N, CA, C and O atoms as a DFTB+ gen file, in Angstrom:
320 C
 N C O
     1  1      27.173      15.268      -0.524
     2  2      26.617      16.472      -0.051
     3  2      25.730      16.137       1.197
     4  3      25.026      15.128       1.186
     5  1      25.762      16.927       2.196
     6  2      24.980      16.735       3.456
     7  2      23.908      17.846       3.481
     8  3      24.152      19.000       3.126
     9  1      22.788      17.454       3.893
    10  2      21.641      18.423       4.037
    11  2      21.361      18.512       5.463
    12  3      21.505      17.518       6.174
    13  1      20.964      19.652       5.942
    14  2      20.573      19.817       7.246
    15  2      19.063      20.082       7.345
    16  3      18.503      20.918       6.635
    17  1      18.424      19.320       8.273
    18  2      16.961      19.494       8.457
    19  2      16.785      20.169       9.753
    20  3      17.206      19.657      10.790
    21  1      16.171      21.312       9.727
    22  2      15.877      21.991      11.036
    23  2      14.599      21.648      11.412
    24  3      13.618      22.150      10.861
    25  1      14.510      20.754      12.392
    26  2      13.275      20.084      12.805
    27  2      12.704      20.715      14.053
    28  3      13.449      21.034      14.980
    29  1      11.341      20.912      14.098
    30  2      10.613      21.276      15.149
    31  2       9.221      20.730      15.093
    32  3       8.729      20.353      14.029
    33  1       8.555      20.685      16.285
    34  2       7.185      20.179      16.265
    35  2       6.245      20.965      15.415
    36  3       6.363      22.186      15.312
    37  1       5.341      20.306      14.822
    38  2       4.462      21.002      13.885
    39  2       3.545      22.132      14.499
    40  3       3.123      23.077      13.832
    41  1       3.287      21.943      15.812
    42  2       2.588      23.010      16.506
    43  2       3.402      24.354      16.517
    44  3       2.876      25.446      16.299
    45  1       4.722      24.172      16.790
    46  2       5.544      25.329      16.790
    47  2       5.736      25.960      15.422
    48  3       5.687      27.180      15.266
    49  1       5.958      25.095      14.428
    50  2       6.092      25.574      13.042
    51  2       4.696      26.340      12.648
    52  3       4.714      27.466      12.152
    53  1       3.667      25.731      12.876
    54  2       2.366      26.319      12.583
    55  2       2.113      27.680      13.239
    56  3       1.597      28.599      12.602
    57  1       2.484      27.797      14.520
    58  2       2.353      29.080      15.228
    59  2       3.300      30.148      14.756
    60  3       2.947      31.327      14.737
    61  1       4.553      29.741      14.356
    62  2       5.540      30.720      13.828
    63  2       5.099      31.249      12.506
    64  3       5.271      32.431      12.208
    65  1       4.511      30.355      11.683
    66  2       3.975      30.724      10.316
    67  2       2.829      31.688      10.493
    68  3       2.778      32.727       9.834
    69  1       1.904      31.353      11.380
    70  2       0.739      32.198      11.574
    71  2       1.111      33.552      12.194
    72  3       0.428      34.551      11.968
    73  1       2.159      33.575      12.947
    74  2       2.511      34.871      13.519
    75  2       3.147      35.829      12.585
    76  3       3.280      37.017      12.876
    77  1       3.560      35.289      11.410
    78  2       4.250      36.137      10.424
    79  2       3.224      36.868       9.465
    80  3       3.538      37.786       8.707
    81  1       2.026      36.366       9.596
    82  2       1.030      37.029       8.712
    83  2       0.575      36.143       7.613
    84  3       0.568      34.918       7.735
    85  1       0.164      36.816       6.451
    86  2      -0.489      36.054       5.380
    87  2       0.362      34.944       4.725
    88  3      -0.146      33.848       4.490
    89  1       1.667      35.216       4.424
    90  2       2.498      34.290       3.767
    91  2       2.069      33.821       2.384
    92  3       1.234      34.458       1.741
    93  1       2.639      32.705       1.922
    94  2       2.332      32.198       0.573
    95  2       1.378      31.042       0.801
    96  3       0.913      30.743       1.900
    97  1       1.120      30.396      -0.393
    98  2       0.117      29.309      -0.421
    99  2       0.446      28.063       0.519
   100  3      -0.445      27.354       0.986
   101  1       1.795      27.862       0.751
   102  2       2.162      26.825       1.618
   103  2       1.919      27.220       3.114
   104  3       1.762      26.355       3.975
   105  1       1.893      28.538       3.383
   106  2       1.569      28.968       4.778
   107  2       0.135      28.901       5.036
   108  3      -0.256      29.195       6.166
   109  1      -0.718      28.548       4.121
   110  2      -2.111      28.619       4.344
   111  2      -2.684      27.306       4.857
   112  3      -3.874      27.164       5.138
   113  1      -1.730      26.325       4.962
   114  2      -2.188      24.948       5.369
   115  2      -2.609      24.895       6.768
   116  3      -2.243      25.782       7.540
   117  1      -3.431      23.820       7.200
   118  2      -3.671      23.753       8.639
   119  2      -2.580      22.863       9.304
   120  3      -1.619      22.414       8.680
   121  1      -2.802      22.661      10.551
   122  2      -1.790      21.955      11.343
   123  2      -1.488      20.526      10.868
   124  3      -0.380      20.015      11.026
   125  1      -2.490      19.922      10.297
   126  2      -2.253      18.537       9.701
   127  2      -1.355      18.578       8.589
   128  3      -0.604      17.619       8.411
   129  1      -1.331      19.647       7.750
   130  2      -0.429      19.830       6.672
   131  2       1.056      19.861       7.209
   132  3       1.980      19.246       6.676
   133  1       1.164      20.639       8.306
   134  2       2.591      20.618       8.902
   135  2       3.036      19.358       9.573
   136  3       4.230      19.070       9.660
   137  1       2.071      18.601      10.050
   138  2       2.418      17.259      10.664
   139  2       2.830      16.380       9.609
   140  3       3.823      15.667       9.751
   141  1       2.066      16.377       8.441
   142  2       2.470      15.508       7.291
   143  2       3.852      15.830       6.773
   144  3       4.703      14.965       6.567
   145  1       4.031      17.140       6.570
   146  2       5.267      17.623       6.022
   147  2       6.459      17.229       6.925
   148  3       7.490      16.746       6.456
   149  1       6.276      17.450       8.192
   150  2       7.372      17.114       9.152
   151  2       7.631      15.632       9.159
   152  3       8.781      15.198       9.083
   153  1       6.554      14.830       9.251
   154  2       6.736      13.323       9.290
   155  2       7.486      12.905       8.109
   156  3       8.380      12.067       8.220
   157  1       7.181      13.434       6.976
   158  2       7.815      13.075       5.643
   159  2       9.258      13.424       5.741
   160  3      10.085      12.549       5.482
   161  1       9.632      14.590       6.082
   162  2      11.052      14.983       6.178
   163  2      11.823      14.227       7.233
   164  3      13.000      13.931       7.021
   165  1      11.221      13.901       8.354
   166  2      11.992      13.120       9.373
   167  2      12.160      11.731       8.858
   168  3      13.225      11.145       9.053
   169  1      11.105      11.123       8.165
   170  2      11.172       9.846       7.593
   171  2      12.348       9.747       6.557
   172  3      13.140       8.804       6.557
   173  1      12.394      10.710       5.746
   174  2      13.452      10.851       4.686
   175  2      14.774      10.882       5.381
   176  3      15.668      10.127       4.998
   177  1      14.951      11.678       6.347
   178  2      16.160      11.796       7.089
   179  2      16.576      10.533       7.771
   180  3      17.761      10.199       7.750
   181  1      15.664       9.807       8.380
   182  2      15.970       8.584       9.105
   183  2      16.398       7.576       8.026
   184  3      17.195       6.706       8.374
   185  1      15.980       7.593       6.810
   186  2      16.359       6.601       5.824
   187  2      17.582       7.060       5.127
   188  3      18.134       6.289       4.342
   189  1      18.076       8.292       5.350
   190  2      19.327       8.771       4.732
   191  2      20.217       9.409       5.722
   192  3      20.650      10.535       5.478
   193  1      20.546       8.770       6.868
   194  2      21.218       9.424       7.937
   195  2      22.671       9.764       7.549
   196  3      23.295      10.601       8.201
   197  1      23.201       9.143       6.523
   198  2      24.526       9.702       6.070
   199  2      24.465      10.914       5.250
   200  3      25.498      11.555       5.056
   201  1      23.288      11.305       4.727
   202  2      23.154      12.487       3.916
   203  2      22.378      13.613       4.591
   204  3      22.627      14.783       4.303
   205  1      21.470      13.294       5.456
   206  2      20.691      14.215       6.136
   207  2      20.884      14.290       7.606
   208  3      20.665      13.311       8.320
   209  1      21.277      15.397       8.060
   210  2      21.457      15.574       9.564
   211  2      20.323      16.399      10.162
   212  3      20.014      17.490       9.683
   213  1      19.740      15.893      11.160
   214  2      18.709      16.557      11.849
   215  2      19.260      17.525      12.949
   216  3      20.069      17.145      13.795
   217  1      18.760      18.827      12.881
   218  2      19.075      19.840      13.861
   219  2      17.787      20.115      14.666
   220  3      16.733      20.371      14.084
   221  1      17.876      20.062      15.927
   222  2      16.706      20.373      16.807
   223  2      16.511      21.935      16.784
   224  3      17.269      22.708      17.370
   225  1      15.429      22.312      16.058
   226  2      15.185      23.679      15.861
   227  2      14.279      24.267      16.978
   228  3      13.882      25.430      16.904
   229  1      13.944      23.422      18.051
   230  2      13.151      23.922      19.165
   231  2      14.042      24.570      20.220
   232  3      13.541      25.080      21.222
   233  1      15.352      24.556      20.007
   234  2      16.368      25.240      20.888
   235  2      16.250      26.746      20.598
   236  3      15.548      27.231      19.711
   237  1      17.051      27.441      21.485
   238  2      17.267      28.946      21.208
   239  2      18.219      29.069      20.090
   240  3      18.970      28.163      19.729
   241  1      18.142      30.271      19.550
   242  2      18.973      30.602      18.329
   243  2      20.428      30.235      18.505
   244  3      21.028      29.729      17.557
   245  1      21.027      30.454      19.642
   246  2      22.461      30.215      19.758
   247  2      22.781      28.780      19.785
   248  3      23.808      28.376      19.240
   249  1      21.901      27.919      20.435
   250  2      22.071      26.565      20.431
   251  2      21.902      25.948      18.980
   252  3      22.653      25.053      18.591
   253  1      20.963      26.425      18.260
   254  2      20.772      25.915      16.900
   255  2      21.964      26.335      16.069
   256  3      22.448      25.547      15.256
   257  1      22.430      27.490      16.237
   258  2      23.618      27.950      15.485
   259  2      24.848      27.128      15.734
   260  3      25.613      26.760      14.843
   261  1      24.984      26.863      17.044
   262  2      26.099      26.010      17.469
   263  2      26.053      24.646      16.901
   264  3      27.049      24.147      16.378
   265  1      24.859      23.997      16.997
   266  2      24.553      22.693      16.358
   267  2      24.972      22.615      14.877
   268  3      25.657      21.704      14.412
   269  1      24.471      23.709      14.159
   270  2      24.704      23.770      12.681
   271  2      26.216      23.865      12.490
   272  3      26.766      23.105      11.693
   273  1      26.906      24.760      13.183
   274  2      28.289      24.934      13.047
   275  2      29.084      23.621      13.400
   276  3      30.044      23.312      12.695
   277  1      28.753      22.920      14.362
   278  2      29.406      21.733      14.849
   279  2      29.183      20.616      13.621
   280  3      30.115      19.944      13.178
   281  1      27.994      20.534      13.207
   282  2      27.620      19.562      12.091
   283  2      28.411      19.833      10.950
   284  3      29.028      18.897      10.443
   285  1      28.497      21.087      10.417
   286  2      29.212      21.496       9.232
   287  2      30.623      21.233       9.422
   288  3      31.236      20.664       8.518
   289  1      31.255      21.600      10.563
   290  2      32.662      21.338      10.795
   291  2      33.000      19.775      10.751
   292  3      33.987      19.339      10.159
   293  1      32.117      19.009      11.410
   294  2      32.303      17.646      11.438
   295  2      32.251      16.964       9.939
   296  3      33.040      16.082       9.599
   297  1      31.265      17.463       9.131
   298  2      31.153      16.977       7.840
   299  2      32.390      17.397       6.991
   300  3      32.892      16.602       6.197
   301  1      32.869      18.646       7.166
   302  2      33.995      19.066       6.303
   303  2      35.256      18.316       6.812
   304  3      36.108      18.016       5.975
   305  1      35.438      18.002       8.064
   306  2      36.605      17.258       8.477
   307  2      36.568      15.774       7.977
   308  3      37.603      15.185       7.666
   309  1      35.358      15.212       7.917
   310  2      35.143      13.865       7.394
   311  2      35.429      13.793       5.918
   312  3      35.878      12.772       5.397
   313  1      35.135      14.996       5.195
   314  2      35.401      15.044       3.738
   315  2      36.875      15.036       3.350
   316  3      37.226      14.664       2.231
   317  1      37.729      15.444       4.273
   318  2      39.253      15.660       3.913
   319  2      39.877      14.324       3.927
   320  3      41.076      14.200       3.677
């Protein structure tokens, strides 16, 4: 099984969460929480490159969608 990590800088994630309003208890963290979270996921992905594919989520929606589609298609073709 392959996992996709939609990665973006913690500042962008923090600003997106704050712009949505109150959110849940995870959304109440400060920017250092998002940095720790991102660093942990990127570290996990770098140690498991065959299982976790990083998608640059700082791109526009169309580019992110395209990257996801290409990654999924590549993984499916490798599975056959």
